[in-house]
N, C-alpha and C positions, 0 to 999 in steps of 0.2 A: 576592518571591523568584521567580526564573526558573529553572525546571528545566533550560534549555539552557546554563545558564552552567558548569554542572559544579559549582558550589557548593553542595551540600546542606545543608540544616539537621540540627543534632544533638539541638536540642532536641524534645519528644515531640511537642508541639501541631503545630509547623511541620512536622515531619517527616512527621506523618500527612496535614496537608494537601496535601504535596508529593507522597506516596504515592497520593492520592486523585485527585489530578490528573493523575497520570503515568497510573493506572490506568485513567482515564476517556479517555484522550488513546491509550491502547492499544486501548481499546474501538472508538473511533471511526475510527483507523487500520484496525484488522479489518473492521470493515464496509464501507470504502471498498475494501480491498485484496480482499475476497470479491465485491464487486459487478465491481470491474476482471476479476476471474477467471471470474466467467459470462459477463459481456459478452465476453469473449475467446474463451470456448467458443462461444458463440452464433455468432458471426462466422467462427471456423473450422468451424462445422458448415454453413455456407452455401456448400458446394461449386458451384463455377462449371459444371463439367462441361466435356466434350470439345465438347459440341456450340456452345458459345460461341464464335463466328467475329468477330462483328462488331467493328469497332472502339470503339463506345460498350461492348458487353459485356465485350471484353477491360480497358478501361480502368475498370469498374465492378471487375472481378476483381482488378486492381493494386491499386486504393484499398481492397478488404477486405485485400488480404495488407497494405498498409503500417499500415491500421488496427492488424491483429493483432499486427502487430510493434510498433507502439505502444504496445499494450496490454500487452504483454508486458515490455515497457521499466518501464513505470509500474508493473508487478505488482513487478517486481523492485525498484524503488526503495521501494514499498511495504513490500518485506519486509525492506528496510535498516532502514528506519525504524522498523519495529516491534522490529528488533533491536535498535536504540540506545535504545527507551523500554524495554525488558527488561533492558537494562544497567544504565540510570538508578534502576530500579525497586529493583535489587539494591543499588546505591552508597545509595539513600535508606536501605534496609533496614538496611543495614551501618553506617550513620552513625547510626541510631538509639540 
């Protein structure tokens, strides 16, 4: 039984297994999302300041900004994945 195929079991035991797997998946996704968020905050807190003038300093600041943007994109994708898992959990509960 693959919880991603959208066909959730209606019998009790299989539904319980599917629900447990989905809840574990949600927990793991939450851990990753929280770590991505914390890392993004750490990077955002590394202000480079107006005194940074050299080419290398500006390139580093640009890299930090790009990384912060990538982390924000990843965070949004993880939020979407968590929402999808929540919907799947509800579907399994209804199918039981």
